[in-house]
C-alpha positions as CSV (number, residue, x, y, z in Angstrom):
1,M,26.1,193.1,-7.0
2,P,26.2,188.6,-7.7
3,S,29.3,187.5,-7.1
4,S,31.2,184.6,-8.6
5,W,34.6,182.6,-7.8
6,R,36.0,179.2,-8.1
7,C,37.2,177.4,-5.2
8,R,39.7,174.4,-5.6
9,W,40.9,172.5,-2.6
10,T,44.5,173.8,-2.8
11,W,43.9,177.4,-2.0
12,A,40.7,176.4,0.0
13,V,42.4,176.7,3.4
14,V,43.8,179.5,2.6
15,L,40.9,181.5,1.7
16,A,38.7,179.9,4.3
17,A,40.7,181.7,7.0
18,L,40.8,185.5,5.5
19,S,37.1,184.7,4.8
20,T,36.6,183.6,8.5
21,L,38.4,187.2,9.4
22,A,36.0,189.1,7.4
23,G,33.0,187.0,7.8
24,S,33.5,187.5,11.5
25,A,32.9,191.5,11.0
26,Q,30.0,191.2,8.6
27,E,28.2,188.7,10.8
28,S,28.6,190.5,13.7
29,V,26.5,193.2,11.3
30,Q,24.3,191.3,9.9
31,E,23.6,187.5,9.6
32,T,22.4,186.2,6.1
33,T,21.0,182.9,5.6
34,I,20.9,180.5,2.6
35,A,17.6,180.6,0.5
36,E,18.8,177.9,-1.9
37,I,21.3,175.4,-3.4
38,H,21.8,174.1,-6.9
39,I,23.4,171.3,-8.1
40,V,24.2,171.7,-11.6
41,G,26.2,169.1,-13.9
42,C,25.4,166.0,-12.6
43,R,24.6,163.1,-15.1
44,R,25.8,160.1,-13.4
45,I,25.9,160.5,-9.8
46,P,22.7,161.3,-8.1
47,E,22.2,164.7,-6.5
48,A,21.1,163.7,-3.5
49,R,24.6,162.0,-2.8
50,V,26.1,165.4,-3.9
51,M,24.1,167.2,-1.2
52,N,25.5,164.5,1.1
53,E,28.8,165.8,0.9
54,V,27.8,169.6,0.7
55,R,26.7,169.1,3.8
56,L,24.5,172.5,3.8
57,R,20.9,173.2,4.2
58,P,18.4,175.9,3.1
59,G,17.7,178.0,6.2
60,Q,21.1,177.9,7.6
61,T,23.3,180.8,8.3
62,Y,25.8,181.6,5.3
63,K,28.9,181.3,5.9
64,P,31.9,181.7,3.6
65,H,33.9,179.4,5.0
66,Q,31.3,176.8,5.0
67,V,30.8,177.1,1.6
68,C,34.8,176.5,0.8
69,E,34.8,173.2,3.0
70,A,31.5,171.8,0.8
71,V,33.8,172.6,-2.6
72,R,36.9,170.9,-0.8
73,R,34.8,167.8,0.1
74,L,33.1,167.6,-3.3
75,D,36.6,168.1,-4.9
76,A,38.4,165.3,-2.5
77,T,35.7,162.7,-3.6
78,G,37.5,161.9,-7.0
79,W,34.0,162.8,-8.8
80,F,34.4,165.7,-10.5
81,Y,37.4,167.3,-13.1
82,S,36.5,170.5,-11.2
83,V,34.1,171.9,-8.5
84,A,33.0,175.5,-8.5
85,V,30.3,177.7,-7.0
86,E,28.4,180.5,-7.6
87,E,26.5,183.1,-5.1
88,K,23.8,185.0,-5.8
89,D,21.8,187.5,-3.4
90,S,18.2,187.6,-3.2
91,A,15.3,189.0,-1.0
92,A,15.5,185.9,0.9
93,G,19.3,185.2,1.4
94,K,22.0,183.5,-0.4
95,V,21.7,181.6,-3.8
96,L,24.3,178.7,-3.7
97,T,25.2,176.9,-7.7
98,F,27.5,174.5,-7.2
99,R,28.7,173.8,-10.8
100,V,30.6,170.2,-11.6
101,I,32.0,168.5,-14.0
102,E,31.8,164.9,-13.8
103,R,34.4,162.9,-14.5
104,P,34.6,160.0,-17.2
105,V,33.2,156.5,-15.7
106,V,35.7,153.4,-16.2
107,H,33.7,151.2,-18.8
108,E,36.3,148.4,-18.7
109,V,39.4,147.1,-16.5
110,V,41.9,144.8,-18.3
111,Y,44.4,142.8,-17.1
112,E,46.7,141.4,-19.8
113,G,49.2,138.9,-19.4
114,A,47.7,137.8,-16.2
115,K,48.2,133.9,-16.1
116,H,49.2,133.1,-12.5
117,V,47.1,135.2,-10.7
118,R,43.5,135.4,-10.9
119,Q,41.4,138.6,-11.9
120,D,39.7,138.6,-8.5
121,E,43.0,139.0,-6.8
122,L,43.8,141.6,-9.1
123,E,40.6,143.2,-8.5
124,K,41.3,143.4,-4.4
125,I,44.6,144.6,-5.1
126,T,43.9,147.4,-7.3
127,G,40.2,148.1,-6.1
128,L,39.4,149.4,-9.6
129,R,35.8,148.3,-10.9
130,K,33.6,148.9,-13.6
131,G,31.7,151.9,-13.1
132,S,34.2,153.6,-10.7
133,P,35.4,157.4,-11.7
134,M,38.6,157.4,-14.2
135,S,41.6,158.8,-12.2
136,P,44.7,158.7,-14.0
137,A,46.6,158.9,-10.7
138,L,44.9,156.0,-8.8
139,N,45.6,153.8,-12.2
140,H,49.2,154.4,-11.9
141,R,49.0,153.5,-8.4
142,A,47.4,150.6,-9.1
143,A,50.0,149.5,-11.4
144,R,52.7,149.8,-8.9
145,A,50.8,147.8,-6.6
146,I,50.2,144.9,-9.1
147,E,53.7,144.8,-9.7
148,Q,54.9,145.0,-6.0
149,Y,52.4,142.0,-5.9
150,Y,54.2,140.1,-8.3
151,H,57.4,140.7,-7.0
152,E,56.2,139.4,-3.2
153,K,55.5,136.4,-5.0
154,G,58.7,135.6,-6.0
155,R,58.7,137.0,-10.0
156,L,61.3,139.4,-9.3
157,F,61.8,140.7,-13.0
158,A,57.5,141.2,-13.2
159,A,56.5,144.5,-15.1
160,V,53.2,146.3,-15.1
161,E,52.7,148.9,-18.0
162,L,49.2,151.4,-17.9
163,V,48.5,150.9,-21.8
164,E,44.8,152.7,-21.1
165,G,43.7,155.0,-18.2
166,A,46.6,157.5,-18.1
167,R,44.6,160.1,-19.6
168,D,41.4,161.9,-18.2
169,E,39.1,161.1,-21.2
170,D,39.9,157.4,-21.2
171,T,37.1,155.1,-20.5
172,R,39.3,151.8,-20.1
173,V,41.5,150.6,-17.7
174,V,44.1,148.5,-19.4
175,F,47.3,146.7,-17.9
176,R,50.0,145.0,-19.6
177,I,51.6,142.5,-17.7
178,T,54.7,140.7,-17.9
179,E,55.1,138.3,-15.2
180,G,58.4,136.7,-15.5
181,P,59.5,133.4,-14.3
182,I,59.8,133.0,-10.3
183,V,62.7,133.6,-9.1
184,R,63.7,131.4,-6.3
185,I,66.7,130.9,-3.6
186,R,68.9,127.9,-4.4
187,D,70.9,128.5,-1.6
188,I,71.4,130.3,1.8
189,R,75.1,130.7,3.0
190,F,76.4,132.7,5.8
191,E,79.7,134.3,5.6
192,G,81.8,135.4,8.9
193,N,79.6,133.9,11.7
194,R,81.5,131.9,14.6
195,F,78.8,132.0,17.6
196,V,76.6,129.2,16.1
197,S,76.3,127.4,13.4
198,A,74.8,128.3,9.7
199,A,72.3,125.8,10.2
200,R,71.3,127.1,13.4
201,L,71.0,130.7,11.6
202,K,68.6,129.4,9.2
203,T,66.3,129.0,11.9
204,Q,66.3,132.1,12.7
205,I,65.1,133.7,9.3
206,H,62.0,133.2,7.1
207,S,63.5,133.3,3.8
208,R,63.8,129.5,2.9
209,E,66.0,127.4,0.2
210,T,64.2,125.8,-2.5
211,I,63.4,122.0,-2.4
212,L,62.0,120.0,-4.6
213,G,60.7,122.6,-6.5
214,L,58.6,124.1,-3.5
215,S,58.8,127.1,-1.5
216,G,62.2,129.0,-1.9
217,R,60.8,132.1,-3.2
218,Y,63.2,135.2,-3.9
219,N,61.2,138.1,-1.9
220,P,63.4,141.6,-1.3
221,L,61.5,142.5,1.8
222,L,61.4,139.2,3.8
223,L,65.4,139.2,3.2
224,E,65.6,142.6,4.6
225,Q,63.4,141.6,7.7
226,D,65.8,138.5,8.0
227,V,68.5,141.0,8.6
228,N,67.0,142.5,11.5
229,R,65.6,139.0,12.5
230,L,69.7,138.1,12.6
231,L,70.5,141.2,14.0
232,E,67.9,140.9,17.2
233,Y,69.4,137.1,17.6
234,Y,73.3,138.2,18.0
235,R,72.0,141.2,20.2
236,T,70.1,139.5,22.2
237,F,73.7,137.2,23.3
238,G,75.2,140.5,23.7
239,F,77.1,141.0,20.3
240,F,75.9,144.7,20.1
241,D,78.5,145.8,17.8
242,A,77.4,142.8,14.8
243,R,76.5,144.4,11.2
244,I,74.7,142.0,9.1
245,G,74.1,142.3,5.3
246,Y,73.3,140.4,2.5
247,R,74.7,139.7,-1.0
248,L,72.8,138.1,-4.1
249,D,74.7,135.7,-6.4
250,W,72.6,135.3,-9.6
251,N,72.6,132.0,-11.5
252,P,72.6,131.4,-15.1
253,G,69.6,132.3,-16.5
254,Y,68.5,134.8,-13.9
255,E,65.8,132.6,-12.7
256,S,67.6,131.3,-9.3
257,V,69.6,133.2,-6.9
258,D,72.1,132.4,-3.6
259,V,71.7,134.4,-1.1
260,V,75.0,135.2,1.4
261,F,74.3,137.0,4.3
262,V,77.6,138.2,5.4
263,I,78.0,138.7,9.2
264,D,80.6,141.0,11.2
265,E,79.9,139.6,14.6
266,G,82.2,141.8,16.5
267,V,83.1,140.6,19.7
268,R,80.5,139.5,22.5
269,Y,80.3,141.7,25.8
270,L,80.7,140.5,29.0
271,V,78.9,141.6,31.9
272,T,81.5,143.4,34.5
273,G,79.2,143.9,36.9
274,Y,75.2,144.4,37.9
275,E,73.9,146.7,40.4
276,I,70.4,147.0,42.1
277,A,69.3,150.7,42.3
278,G,65.6,152.0,43.7
279,N,64.7,149.3,45.7
280,K,64.0,150.5,49.4
281,K,61.1,148.2,50.7
282,L,62.8,144.8,50.2
283,P,66.6,144.0,51.0
284,E,69.2,144.0,48.3
285,E,70.3,140.4,49.3
286,V,66.9,139.1,48.1
287,L,67.1,140.9,44.8
288,Q,70.7,139.8,44.1
289,A,69.7,136.0,44.6
290,A,67.4,136.1,41.7
291,N,69.9,137.6,39.3
292,K,71.6,134.7,37.3
293,Q,73.3,136.9,34.9
294,K,76.7,136.7,36.9
295,P,79.7,139.2,36.0
296,G,82.6,137.8,33.9
297,E,79.6,135.8,32.5
298,P,79.2,136.6,28.7
299,F,75.7,138.9,27.7
300,N,72.4,136.9,27.3
301,E,69.4,139.1,27.3
302,N,67.2,136.2,28.0
303,V,68.8,135.7,31.3
304,V,68.9,139.2,32.2
305,Q,64.8,139.7,31.6
306,A,64.1,136.4,33.5
307,S,66.3,137.6,36.2
308,A,64.3,141.3,36.4
309,R,61.0,139.0,36.3
310,R,62.5,137.1,39.6
311,M,62.9,140.4,41.3
312,Q,59.7,141.7,40.3
313,D,58.1,138.4,41.0
314,A,59.9,138.7,44.5
315,Y,57.6,142.2,45.1
316,G,55.0,140.6,43.8
317,K,55.1,137.9,46.7
318,Q,54.7,140.7,49.3
319,G,51.6,142.4,47.2
320,Y,53.8,145.1,45.6
321,L,51.9,145.0,42.4
322,N,52.8,148.0,40.7
323,T,56.1,147.5,41.3
324,R,58.6,147.5,38.2
325,V,61.9,146.3,37.5
326,L,63.5,147.3,34.4
327,P,67.4,146.5,32.8
328,E,69.1,149.2,31.9
329,Y,72.7,148.4,30.2
330,R,76.0,150.7,30.4
331,F,78.4,150.1,28.2
332,G,81.8,150.7,29.6
333,E,84.9,152.5,28.6
334,E,86.7,149.2,27.5
335,P,85.4,147.9,24.5
336,G,83.6,145.1,24.9
337,T,81.8,145.2,28.4
338,V,78.6,146.2,29.7
339,K,77.3,146.8,33.3
340,I,74.0,145.8,34.1
341,V,71.9,147.7,36.1
342,Y,68.5,146.5,37.7
343,Q,66.1,149.9,38.4
344,V,63.7,149.1,40.4
345,T,60.4,151.5,40.7
346,E,58.5,150.2,43.5
347,G,54.7,150.6,44.2
348,P,52.2,150.3,47.4
349,P,51.0,147.1,48.4
350,A,47.7,145.4,47.3
351,R,45.2,142.6,48.2
352,V,42.8,140.6,45.9
353,G,39.4,142.3,45.9
354,E,36.5,140.9,43.5
355,I,37.0,138.0,40.8
356,L,35.2,138.0,37.6
357,I,35.2,135.6,34.7
358,V,34.5,136.2,31.5
359,G,34.3,134.2,28.0
360,N,33.6,130.9,29.8
361,T,30.0,130.1,27.7
362,V,29.9,126.4,28.8
363,T,32.7,126.0,31.4
364,R,31.2,126.2,34.9
365,Q,32.6,129.0,37.3
366,N,33.8,126.5,39.8
367,V,35.6,124.7,37.3
368,I,38.0,127.7,37.1
369,L,38.1,129.3,40.3
370,R,39.4,126.1,41.6
371,Q,42.5,126.8,39.5
372,L,43.3,130.1,40.8
373,Q,45.9,130.6,43.3
374,V,44.8,134.3,44.7
375,Y,41.7,134.4,46.7
376,P,39.8,137.9,48.1
377,G,41.1,139.2,50.8
378,Q,44.8,137.9,50.5
379,I,47.8,139.6,49.4
380,L,47.9,140.4,45.7
381,S,50.6,137.9,44.5
382,V,51.7,138.5,40.9
383,P,53.5,134.6,40.9
384,D,50.2,133.5,42.1
385,I,48.5,135.1,38.9
386,R,51.1,133.6,36.6
387,A,50.7,130.3,38.2
388,S,46.7,130.4,37.7
389,E,47.3,131.2,34.1
390,R,49.6,128.5,33.8
391,N,46.9,126.2,35.4
392,L,44.1,127.2,33.4
393,A,46.2,126.6,30.0
394,R,47.4,123.5,31.5
395,L,43.6,122.4,31.6
396,G,43.2,122.2,27.5
397,I,40.3,123.0,27.2
398,F,40.5,127.1,26.1
399,K,42.0,128.6,23.2
400,Q,45.6,129.1,23.6
401,D,46.0,131.9,20.9
402,P,45.2,134.5,22.9
403,P,45.7,132.3,26.1
404,P,43.7,132.5,29.4
405,S,44.9,135.9,30.9
406,I,44.5,137.7,34.4
407,T,44.2,141.2,34.3
408,I,44.0,143.5,37.1
409,I,41.2,145.8,36.6
410,D,42.0,149.2,38.6
411,P,45.8,148.9,38.9
412,E,46.2,152.7,39.0
413,S,43.3,153.5,42.0
414,E,43.9,154.4,45.2
415,S,42.2,151.4,46.8
416,E,44.1,148.4,48.6
417,F,42.1,146.0,47.0
418,K,42.3,145.5,43.4
419,N,40.0,143.7,41.6
420,L,40.9,140.8,38.6
421,L,39.3,140.2,36.0
422,V,40.1,136.6,34.2
423,Q,39.7,136.1,30.5
424,V,38.9,132.7,28.8
425,E,37.9,131.6,25.3
426,E,36.4,128.4,25.1
427,D,38.1,126.1,22.6
428,R,36.8,122.5,21.0
429,T,37.0,120.0,23.6
430,G,35.8,117.1,21.8
431,A,36.9,115.0,19.1
432,L,36.2,112.1,17.2
433,M,39.6,110.7,15.8
434,F,39.7,107.9,13.1
435,G,43.5,106.6,12.4
436,V,46.0,103.4,12.0
437,G,48.9,102.8,13.8
438,V,51.7,100.7,13.7
439,N,54.6,99.2,15.9
440,S,57.0,96.9,16.4
441,D,55.8,95.1,19.8
442,A,52.0,95.5,18.8
443,G,51.7,95.0,15.2
444,A,49.1,97.0,13.3
445,S,45.6,98.6,14.5
446,A,43.1,100.9,13.3
447,S,41.3,103.2,16.0
448,I,37.9,105.1,16.4
449,V,38.1,107.1,19.2
450,L,36.1,109.5,20.8
451,H,37.5,111.8,23.3
452,E,36.0,114.9,25.5
453,R,38.0,117.1,27.7
454,N,35.3,119.2,29.4
455,F,33.0,116.7,30.3
456,D,29.8,116.9,32.4
457,I,28.3,113.5,33.3
458,T,25.5,115.5,34.9
459,R,24.1,117.7,32.0
460,I,22.0,115.9,30.4
461,P,20.6,117.6,27.7
462,T,17.2,118.3,27.8
463,S,16.2,119.9,24.5
464,L,17.5,119.4,20.8
465,D,19.2,122.9,21.4
466,D,21.1,121.3,24.0
467,I,22.8,119.2,21.8
468,L,23.0,121.8,18.7
469,S,24.5,124.5,20.7
470,N,27.4,121.6,21.9
471,R,26.2,122.1,25.9
472,A,25.1,118.3,26.5
473,F,27.4,116.6,28.6
474,R,30.2,119.5,28.6
475,G,31.2,121.7,31.0
476,A,32.3,120.5,34.6
477,G,36.2,120.4,33.9
478,Q,35.8,115.9,33.5
479,E,37.1,113.8,31.3
480,F,35.4,110.9,29.0
481,R,37.2,108.7,26.5
482,L,35.5,106.0,24.4
483,E,38.3,103.7,22.2
484,L,38.0,101.2,19.4
485,I,41.3,99.5,18.5
486,P,41.2,96.5,16.7
487,G,44.3,95.4,15.6
488,T,46.3,92.2,14.5
489,E,48.1,91.5,17.7
490,V,46.5,93.6,19.7
491,S,43.1,94.6,20.2
492,R,41.5,97.2,22.8
493,Y,38.1,98.5,23.6
494,T,37.8,101.1,26.5
495,I,35.7,103.5,28.0
496,S,37.3,105.8,30.8
497,F,35.7,108.7,32.8
498,R,37.6,111.4,35.2
499,E,37.2,114.0,37.4
500,P,40.6,115.6,38.4
501,Y,38.8,117.4,41.5
502,L,36.5,115.3,43.3
503,F,33.7,117.6,44.9
504,D,36.1,120.3,44.6
505,T,38.8,119.3,46.2
506,P,42.7,117.9,45.4
507,Y,41.6,114.3,45.6
508,S,40.8,113.2,41.7
509,F,38.9,110.1,40.8
510,G,38.5,107.5,37.8
511,A,36.8,105.0,36.5
512,S,37.5,102.6,33.3
513,G,35.9,99.6,31.6
514,Y,38.0,97.6,29.2
515,H,38.2,94.3,26.8
516,Y,41.0,93.6,25.6
517,N,42.7,90.8,23.6
518,R,46.4,89.9,23.0
519,F,47.9,87.2,20.8
520,F,51.3,86.2,22.1
521,N,53.7,84.0,21.0
522,D,52.1,81.0,23.1
523,W,48.7,82.1,24.2
524,H,46.0,83.7,23.5
525,E,44.9,86.1,26.4
526,Q,41.7,88.0,26.9
527,R,40.6,90.8,29.8
528,T,37.8,92.0,30.8
529,G,37.3,94.4,33.5
530,G,37.8,97.8,35.1
531,R,39.7,100.2,37.4
532,F,38.7,102.8,39.7
533,T,41.2,105.4,41.3
534,I,41.4,108.1,43.8
535,G,44.2,110.3,43.4
536,R,45.6,113.0,45.4
537,R,48.4,115.8,44.2
538,F,50.3,116.9,47.7
539,T,52.5,119.6,46.0
540,P,53.4,120.4,42.4
541,E,55.9,117.7,42.3
542,W,54.6,114.8,44.5
543,S,51.3,112.6,44.0
544,G,49.5,109.7,44.9
545,N,47.0,107.4,44.0
546,I,45.2,104.3,45.2
547,S,43.4,102.1,42.4
548,L,41.3,99.0,42.2
549,R,41.5,96.4,39.2
550,L,38.9,94.3,38.8
551,E,39.2,91.5,35.7
552,D,38.2,88.3,34.3
553,V,41.2,86.5,32.7
554,K,40.7,84.2,29.6
555,I,44.1,82.5,28.9
556,S,43.7,80.3,25.8
557,N,45.6,78.2,23.1
558,F,48.4,76.8,24.8
559,P,50.8,75.2,22.8
560,F,50.8,71.1,23.1
561,F,54.3,71.5,25.0
562,V,53.3,74.0,27.5
563,P,54.5,73.0,30.9
564,R,51.9,70.7,32.8
565,E,51.7,73.2,35.9
566,F,50.4,75.9,33.5
567,L,47.4,74.0,32.4
568,P,45.3,75.4,35.5
569,L,45.9,78.4,33.9
570,M,43.8,77.6,31.2
571,G,39.9,79.6,31.2
572,H,38.9,82.1,33.3
573,S,40.7,83.6,36.2
574,T,39.0,86.0,38.2
575,V,41.6,89.0,39.6
576,V,41.0,91.3,42.5
577,A,43.7,93.7,42.9
578,P,43.9,96.8,44.9
579,R,47.2,99.2,43.9
580,V,48.7,102.1,46.0
581,A,51.4,104.6,44.0
582,L,53.4,107.6,44.9
583,V,54.8,109.5,42.2
584,R,57.0,112.3,41.7
585,D,57.9,114.5,39.0
586,T,59.9,117.2,38.1
587,R,61.0,116.7,34.6
588,D,60.9,119.9,32.4
589,S,58.8,118.3,29.4
590,I,56.6,115.5,28.8
591,L,57.7,115.1,25.3
592,R,61.0,115.5,25.4
593,P,62.9,115.7,29.1
594,T,66.2,117.4,29.0
595,E,66.3,118.2,33.0
596,G,64.6,116.3,36.3
597,N,63.1,113.5,37.4
598,M,60.4,110.8,37.2
599,L,59.8,108.4,40.1
600,E,57.0,106.3,40.7
601,I,56.8,103.8,43.6
602,A,54.0,101.2,44.0
603,Y,52.7,98.3,45.2
604,E,49.8,95.8,44.1
605,Q,48.2,93.4,46.1
606,G,46.3,90.4,44.0
607,L,43.3,89.1,45.4
608,G,40.9,86.2,43.6
609,D,41.8,83.3,42.2
610,F,45.1,84.0,42.7
611,T,46.7,85.5,45.9
612,F,49.8,87.9,45.1
613,P,52.3,90.9,45.8
614,V,53.4,93.0,43.1
615,F,56.0,96.0,44.1
616,T,57.6,98.3,41.5
617,V,59.9,100.9,41.5
618,E,60.6,103.1,38.3
619,D,63.1,106.2,38.2
620,S,64.1,108.3,35.5
621,Q,66.9,111.2,35.7
622,Y,67.8,113.6,33.1
623,W,70.8,115.9,32.4
624,T,71.7,118.6,29.8
625,V,75.4,117.5,29.1
626,Y,76.0,120.7,26.3
627,E,73.8,123.1,24.8
628,R,74.3,125.4,22.1
629,P,75.5,129.1,22.9
630,D,72.0,130.0,22.6
631,G,70.4,127.6,24.8
632,S,69.3,125.1,22.0
633,G,70.4,121.6,20.7
634,R,70.6,120.2,24.1
635,H,72.2,116.9,24.5
636,V,70.6,115.1,27.1
637,L,71.7,112.1,29.4
638,M,69.3,109.9,30.7
639,V,69.4,107.1,33.2
640,R,66.5,104.7,33.7
641,G,66.2,102.0,36.1
642,Q,63.4,99.7,36.7
643,M,62.7,96.8,39.3
644,G,59.9,94.7,40.2
645,I,59.1,91.5,42.6
646,A,56.4,89.3,42.1
647,G,55.4,86.9,44.8
648,S,56.1,83.1,44.4
649,N,52.1,82.5,43.4
650,T,51.9,85.1,40.6
651,P,50.2,83.8,37.9
652,L,52.0,83.4,34.4
653,F,49.8,86.4,33.1
654,E,50.8,88.8,35.7
655,R,54.8,87.8,35.7
656,F,57.3,89.9,34.2
657,F,58.6,89.6,30.8
658,A,61.0,92.1,29.0
659,G,62.1,92.9,25.7
660,G,61.2,95.7,23.0
661,F,60.8,99.3,23.4
662,R,61.6,100.6,27.0
663,T,63.1,97.5,28.3
664,L,65.6,95.7,26.7
665,R,66.0,96.9,22.9
666,G,67.9,94.0,20.6
667,F,65.3,91.6,22.1
668,D,61.9,90.4,20.7
669,F,59.0,92.0,22.2
670,R,58.6,89.3,25.3
671,G,61.5,87.5,24.3
672,V,63.7,87.2,27.2
673,G,62.9,85.8,30.6
674,P,62.8,82.1,32.0
675,D,62.3,79.7,29.5
676,R,60.9,75.9,30.0
677,R,60.8,73.9,26.7
678,G,60.9,77.0,24.9
679,F,57.8,78.5,26.3
680,K,58.5,81.7,28.3
681,T,57.0,81.7,31.5
682,G,58.0,85.1,32.8
683,G,59.6,85.8,36.0
684,D,58.8,87.3,39.4
685,F,62.2,89.7,39.6
686,L,62.7,92.1,37.3
687,L,65.9,94.5,37.5
688,L,66.2,96.9,33.8
689,G,68.4,99.5,33.3
690,T,69.1,102.0,30.7
691,V,71.9,104.5,30.2
692,E,71.0,106.9,26.8
693,Y,72.3,109.5,25.3
694,Q,71.2,112.2,22.7
695,V,72.3,114.4,20.6
696,P,70.4,116.9,17.9
697,I,70.9,116.1,14.0
698,L,69.1,119.0,12.7
699,A,69.3,122.9,13.9
700,N,65.5,123.2,14.6
701,D,65.7,120.4,16.9
702,F,63.4,118.1,15.1
703,L,65.6,115.1,14.5
704,Y,68.0,113.5,17.5
705,L,70.4,110.5,17.3
706,T,70.6,108.4,20.3
707,V,72.7,105.9,21.3
708,F,72.1,103.5,24.3
709,S,72.9,100.6,26.1
710,D,70.0,98.3,28.0
711,F,70.8,96.1,30.3
712,G,69.2,93.7,33.2
713,T,67.5,90.4,33.7
714,V,64.3,88.6,34.2
715,E,64.4,86.0,36.9
716,D,61.8,83.4,38.6
717,D,63.1,85.2,42.1
718,V,65.4,87.6,43.4
719,A,68.7,87.0,41.8
720,I,70.8,87.8,39.0
721,R,71.8,84.7,37.5
722,D,71.3,85.5,33.2
723,F,72.6,89.3,32.9
724,R,71.6,90.7,29.6
725,A,72.8,93.7,27.7
726,S,72.7,95.0,24.1
727,V,74.0,98.3,22.5
728,G,72.2,100.7,19.6
729,A,71.8,103.9,18.3
730,G,68.6,105.5,17.1
731,L,66.5,108.3,15.9
732,R,63.7,110.6,17.2
733,I,61.6,112.3,14.7
734,I,59.3,115.5,15.7
735,V,56.9,115.5,12.5
736,P,55.2,119.1,13.6
737,M,52.3,118.6,11.0
738,F,51.8,115.2,12.8
739,G,51.9,117.2,16.1
740,P,54.7,116.9,18.7
741,V,54.3,113.4,19.2
742,P,57.9,112.0,18.4
743,I,58.6,109.1,16.6
744,A,61.3,106.2,18.0
745,L,63.5,104.2,15.8
746,D,66.0,101.9,17.0
747,W,68.7,99.5,16.0
748,A,70.3,97.5,18.6
749,V,72.2,94.1,18.6
750,P,72.7,92.0,22.1
751,V,75.9,91.6,23.9
752,A,75.2,89.4,26.6
753,K,72.5,87.0,25.9
754,K,70.9,83.9,26.8
755,D,70.3,81.2,24.2
756,T,66.8,81.2,24.6
757,D,66.3,84.5,24.1
758,E,64.6,86.2,21.3
759,R,66.2,88.7,19.6
760,R,64.7,91.8,17.1
761,V,67.3,94.2,15.6
762,F,65.2,96.9,14.8
763,S,61.8,98.2,16.6
764,F,59.8,101.3,16.4
765,W,57.4,103.4,18.7
766,V,55.1,106.5,18.2
767,G,54.1,108.3,21.4
768,F,55.3,109.3,24.5
769,F,58.4,107.8,25.8
770,R,58.5,108.6,29.4
C-alpha cells in the first residue's frame, strides 16, 4: 500500500526519532533497499546538485530517518519553497520521489541612494548577487547590515528600507538608502577624573575628536569599547570600584556631538600586605625579594604582575619549568584595602634537550644559535629563554609581529629533558633609501643609502635564482652599508662592513672606507681613509674595542690672514691612529633615556706625519625625577660631562672645537675655542658640561619641553681661562610616521662668552642624541 507524507525540517527531528524506534523493529525482521530515486521540480538547479544534498543512492538500505534527514538538508539550502518526498514499494524495493518547488531567482540587486559607498562594498556586506535564490529573510538581514555599516562609518542617522525583495514572489531586491550626514565628535571631555588629566585619559581611548575635518567620526560601538578600556585602565591602578559611562551633548544641526565620559573613580585601594603560598622548593625570602608591591602603597597591577614574573623567574633559574606564580586579590573588610596572595604551583626541574630551529629560510643556523643562552644539557632556565628571545629580536633581521619565540615542545612529559622549538620569521633586512636632510651644523644634504643588516660576504651568487630569491650575500648576520651623501657644507661617501661575532666568538670586527669633504669657515678639509675595529663585549653593560684609523687629510683654501705656523698644514697629511675604548651602557633606551648611564673612556695615538696623543672621557647620567601616577610622562634630569686632552703636536684638523648641538648651544658650530687674528685654531684641552631637564608637554609623550645650560671651555693647554656658559630651552619632537628618531629644536643665549666667540641662537638636529 503506497504511503506519502511531507517532511518539514521543523519536525524532522521528532519524526526521525519516532521512525528510528519503529524502523529498528522492522529492520530486525526484514531489510528493504532503495530501488530508485527521482527528483521532480528542478528547473534552474541541476538534479545532480540536488542529489549531492540528498546523499542517498539506489542499492542502499532503506532507513526512514535518513530520508527525513535528506529532506531537512534540502530545505536548509534555501533553494526551495517546499520539499516533499513520496515513497512507493516495488518488487526491487523503495522508490523515492523528491518533489521540490524552487524559489525565484534574484534577477537584479539595486542600491538606491548609495553615494558614499561603492557597489562592490555593498555586495560584500549583503552577500547578494544576481542569480541567488530569493529569500526575504536574508534580504531583511542585508538591509540591517547595510545600516550598521553606515553607522560604523559615522553616519548615525542612516536608514535602509527594503523596497522590493520582502515577498517570495519578488524577482528584484531593491534597497532604498538614506545616508544622512557624517556625525563627527567635536569635543571629548571627562568629568570626575582626579587620578590623571583628561589629556592622559584621551591616550587610552580610540575615539578621536575632529581636527581640520579629519577623523573624529562618531561610532557608538567604539564608545562602548572605550568605556571598557577606561575601566581596565583605572582598575590596573587600584580603582576597583570605578564606574564609567558617557553622555552625548548634541550640537545644533545634529552633525556633531560632544562626548562626555562621566567617571566615578571611587577610592584607590591600598595594599595592606602580601603573602606567598605554596612554595616548598625555594625559601620565602628569595621570593619576597622579588615582590615590589609593598604594603601601604597604592595598588598597581603592573607592579604586581612584574613581581609574579620575577618570582617565576627565580624558580626558572633553578630549572623548575612548570612552576606558576599567580597573584590573587583578597579585599579586606575595611573599604579600599586589598591583600595580595602570590599563589605558587611548583613543578619538577628540567634540563634542555634538543634545540630545533624553524623559519630561517636565509639566515644561517649559527647566527641564531649564538644568540641563545640555553644549551643542551643545562638546567632549563626560563629567564635564559626570555633573554634569548630578546637577543633574537635585537638582531633586527626577523619580523617583530610575531616576534621570535622559544617554546617548550613537551612541557608536560615526564622526561627530565625538554626539547625547545625556536621559531623565527625572516624579515626584509635590505633597504635602498633616498632622502634629504638639513641641520644647523652641517647644512643641507641629499642621501642614497644601501643597507643590509643580514649580510653574508661569502655567499656569492652562483645563479640568477640566487639573486631573484634574495639569497645572494645574505644570511650570516653581518652588516653592510653604502652611503652617498652629497651636501652643501658636508659631503660623505662611505662603505662599511661589520661582523658582530667573529668566528662565532664574542669578538666583533668592523671595517670601513670613506671619502669626506667639509667646508669650514676658515678652510676646506678633505679626508680619504679607512678604519678597522675589533670589539669585545664583556658583560651586557661593559664592552671594549680597539681600532686603527688610516687617513689622507688634505687641507686647502686657508684665508690670507691665517697664522704662519699653520701654512705647513696645506696639502696632504698622513694620519695613522690606533685607538682603544672602554664603554659602559646601562641606559633604559637609546632614543630617549630616562634612567641609567653612558660612559666612554678612549685613548688614541696619532702617528704618521704627526705624532700626538688624544685622551677623551664622556659620561652621561639620567634620572627620572617625576612621573605620572600611571608611570608615563617622565620628567628626566640629564647631566653630561666631556673632557678631552690632546698633545701639543696635535695638528689643526685633529684639535678640539666647541659650539653647536651636543657641545655649547648658543654658539655657532665650532665657534668656540682659541682664536688667533680671527682664525679658529682649536684647542688641546676640552672640558664641557650640560645640565638638562625634560618635561613632557603632550599626554602621549610625543612632545617634550627641555630647559638646559651648557658650559665649559676649549683651551690651548690644560687650564680654564675663558669659561663659557649658555642657557636655553628647546623642544624634542617624535613624529610616529617618520619613525622613532626624535627631532631637536633648541634656542640658547650665551651668558658667559669671549669676544671672539661666534654665536647662534637657534640650532636643530635630527637623529640620535646619546
